[in-house]
C-alpha positions as CSV (number, residue, x, y, z in Angstrom):
1,M,0.0,0.0,0.0
2,P,1.5,3.3,-1.0
3,Q,2.5,5.6,1.8
4,P,1.4,9.2,1.8
5,R,4.1,11.5,0.8
6,G,5.6,13.8,3.4
7,A,5.6,17.5,3.1
8,R,7.8,18.5,0.2
9,I,10.6,20.8,1.2
10,G,10.7,23.5,-1.4
11,V,13.9,25.0,-2.9
12,H,12.4,28.4,-3.3
13,D,14.7,31.0,-1.7
14,P,12.4,33.9,-0.8
15,Y,15.3,36.0,0.6
16,R,17.6,35.1,-2.4
17,M,20.3,34.0,0.0
18,K,21.9,31.5,-2.4
19,G,25.4,32.7,-3.1
20,S,25.3,35.3,-0.3
21,V,28.3,35.5,2.0
22,N,25.8,36.1,4.8
23,V,24.0,32.7,4.6
24,G,22.9,31.8,8.1
25,R,22.2,35.4,9.3
26,R,18.6,36.5,9.7
27,I,19.2,39.9,8.3
28,P,22.1,40.3,5.9
29,H,24.6,43.0,6.8
30,A,22.6,44.0,9.9
31,D,25.9,44.8,11.7
32,K,26.8,47.4,9.1
33,V,23.9,49.8,9.7
34,P,23.4,51.5,13.1
35,A,20.4,50.3,15.1
36,D,19.2,53.9,15.6
37,E,19.2,54.7,11.9
38,P,15.6,55.7,11.0
39,N,15.8,54.1,7.6
40,R,17.7,51.0,8.7
41,T,15.3,48.4,7.2
42,D,15.3,50.1,3.8
43,I,19.0,50.5,3.8
44,L,19.5,46.9,4.6
45,I,17.2,46.0,1.7
46,T,19.3,48.2,-0.6
47,L,22.5,46.6,0.5
48,H,21.1,43.1,-0.1
49,R,20.2,44.2,-3.7
50,F,23.7,45.5,-4.1
51,E,25.0,42.2,-3.1
52,L,22.8,40.3,-5.5
53,A,24.1,42.6,-8.3
54,G,27.6,41.5,-7.4
55,V,28.6,44.7,-5.5
56,E,31.1,44.1,-2.7
57,I,29.5,45.3,0.6
58,D,32.2,47.5,2.2
59,D,32.0,50.8,4.0
60,R,31.8,52.7,0.7
61,A,28.9,50.5,-0.4
62,V,27.1,51.1,2.9
63,E,27.6,54.9,2.4
64,I,26.1,54.8,-1.1
65,A,23.2,52.6,-0.1
66,T,22.4,54.9,2.8
67,K,22.4,58.0,0.6
68,L,20.5,56.3,-2.2
69,T,17.8,55.0,0.2
70,R,17.4,58.4,1.9
71,W,17.0,60.0,-1.5
72,H,14.4,57.5,-2.6
73,I,12.4,58.0,0.7
74,A,12.6,61.8,0.5
75,N,11.4,61.7,-3.1
76,A,8.5,59.4,-2.2
77,E,7.5,61.7,0.6
78,K,7.6,64.6,-1.8
79,R,5.4,62.8,-4.3
80,D,3.0,61.9,-1.5
81,R,2.9,65.5,-0.4
82,I,2.3,66.8,-4.0
83,N,-0.4,64.2,-4.5
84,A,-2.1,65.2,-1.3
85,E,-2.0,68.9,-2.3
86,E,-3.4,68.1,-5.7
87,V,-6.3,66.2,-4.1
88,A,-7.0,69.1,-1.7
89,A,-6.9,71.5,-4.7
90,R,-9.4,69.4,-6.6
91,V,-11.7,69.2,-3.6
92,A,-11.5,73.0,-3.1
93,A,-12.2,73.6,-6.8
94,A,-15.2,71.3,-6.7
95,A,-16.5,73.2,-3.7
96,E,-16.2,76.5,-5.5
97,R,-18.1,75.3,-8.6
98,E,-21.6,76.7,-8.9
99,C,-24.2,74.3,-7.9
100,W,-27.9,74.7,-8.3
101,V,-31.0,73.2,-6.8
102,Y,-33.8,73.1,-9.3
103,Y,-37.6,72.6,-9.1
104,I,-39.1,71.4,-12.4
105,R,-42.4,70.1,-13.4
106,C,-42.6,66.7,-15.1
107,G,-46.2,65.9,-15.9
108,R,-48.1,66.2,-12.6
109,L,-45.1,65.9,-10.3
110,I,-42.3,68.2,-9.2
111,K,-38.7,67.1,-9.3
112,I,-36.3,68.6,-6.8
113,G,-32.7,68.0,-7.9
114,M,-29.2,69.4,-7.8
115,T,-26.7,69.9,-10.7
116,T,-23.6,71.9,-11.6
117,N,-24.8,72.1,-15.2
118,L,-28.4,73.1,-15.7
119,A,-28.3,72.9,-19.5
120,S,-27.0,69.4,-19.6
121,R,-29.3,68.2,-16.8
122,F,-32.5,69.7,-18.3
123,S,-31.5,68.3,-21.7
124,S,-31.5,64.8,-20.3
125,I,-34.8,65.3,-18.3
126,R,-36.8,67.4,-20.8
127,P,-39.1,69.0,-18.2
128,N,-42.5,70.4,-19.0
129,E,-41.8,73.5,-17.0
130,V,-38.9,75.1,-15.0
131,L,-40.5,76.4,-11.8
132,A,-37.6,77.7,-9.7
133,I,-33.8,77.6,-9.5
134,E,-31.7,78.5,-6.5
135,E,-28.0,78.3,-5.6
136,G,-27.2,75.3,-3.5
137,G,-25.5,71.9,-3.5
138,L,-26.2,68.5,-2.2
139,E,-26.8,69.7,1.4
140,R,-29.5,72.0,0.2
141,E,-31.1,69.4,-2.0
142,V,-31.2,66.8,0.8
143,A,-32.7,69.5,3.1
144,M,-35.5,70.1,0.6
145,H,-36.1,66.4,0.2
146,Q,-36.5,66.0,3.9
147,R,-38.6,69.1,4.2
148,F,-41.2,67.8,1.7
149,A,-40.8,64.1,2.5
150,E,-44.6,63.7,3.1
151,L,-45.1,64.7,-0.5
152,R,-42.6,62.3,-2.0
153,A,-43.9,60.3,-4.9
154,G,-40.6,58.4,-5.4
155,G,-37.0,59.3,-5.7
156,E,-36.6,63.0,-6.4
157,Y,-40.2,63.4,-7.5
158,F,-42.9,65.0,-5.3
159,H,-46.6,65.7,-5.4
160,P,-47.4,69.4,-5.8
161,G,-48.8,69.9,-2.3
162,P,-49.6,73.4,-1.0
163,A,-46.4,73.6,1.1
164,L,-44.2,72.8,-1.8
165,Q,-46.1,75.2,-4.1
166,Q,-45.8,78.0,-1.5
167,H,-42.1,77.3,-1.2
168,I,-41.7,77.6,-5.0
169,L,-43.7,80.8,-5.1
170,A,-41.5,82.3,-2.3
171,L,-38.4,81.4,-4.4
172,R,-39.9,83.1,-7.5
173,D,-40.8,86.2,-5.5
174,E,-37.2,86.4,-4.1
175,L,-35.2,85.3,-7.1
176,G,-37.6,85.9,-10.0
177,A,-39.2,83.4,-12.3
178,P,-36.7,81.3,-14.3
179,N,-36.4,82.5,-17.8
180,W,-35.5,79.1,-19.1
181,T,-36.9,77.6,-22.3
182,A,-34.1,75.4,-23.6
183,S,-34.9,71.7,-23.5
184,V,-38.4,72.5,-22.0
185,V,-41.3,70.5,-23.5
186,P,-44.5,72.6,-23.0
187,D,-47.6,70.6,-22.5
188,G,-50.1,73.5,-22.3
189,D,-50.1,73.8,-18.5
190,D,-48.8,76.8,-16.7
191,W,-48.8,76.2,-12.9
192,F,-47.8,79.8,-12.0
193,P,-49.3,82.2,-14.5
194,G,-48.0,85.6,-13.5
195,D,-47.3,84.1,-10.0
196,S,-50.7,85.6,-9.0
197,S,-52.1,82.2,-7.9
198,V,-51.3,78.6,-7.7
199,S,-53.0,76.8,-10.5
200,A,-51.5,73.3,-10.0
201,A,-54.2,70.7,-9.7
202,T,-54.4,69.3,-6.2
């Protein structure tokens, strides 16, 4: 009856110690780099790579490895700092972009949404009427969704209850009625004729 094979001892050399003069040591050349050196581990790795490339590890090699390692680390930190600054700049630029909260009529419902590009957004939605537009971002949009939650029909669409209609009228009184016709698909209804009354069906 065949016996189960024992565990195979691999010949893989993860630390690439074959041919090294430091075989048997846990960390090659550990005695050549001071223990209090902040970049000690990285310098030892560089020294080991030198050795694999056939470089004799003497005091001069240690000096070069130390300088090279410190240079690499400094440049990596510089790149990280530049990347962080670029990300911060992009976030700041996005915050400065104009954002708009819009109230548009789509059939018998009112959509409350937010965009940084009204023309593009309305081109994709094709509203029947643009009721009001105010400056504001996601925070303002969410606040309006919560304020009129009882009127929500689904998603960003709301029934035209009196509270929402009065809010739109107040915006139109304060900011003026939107003079927006691009991408609008009139259907014969005009919910705020002259803003003198609310004509939306309730």
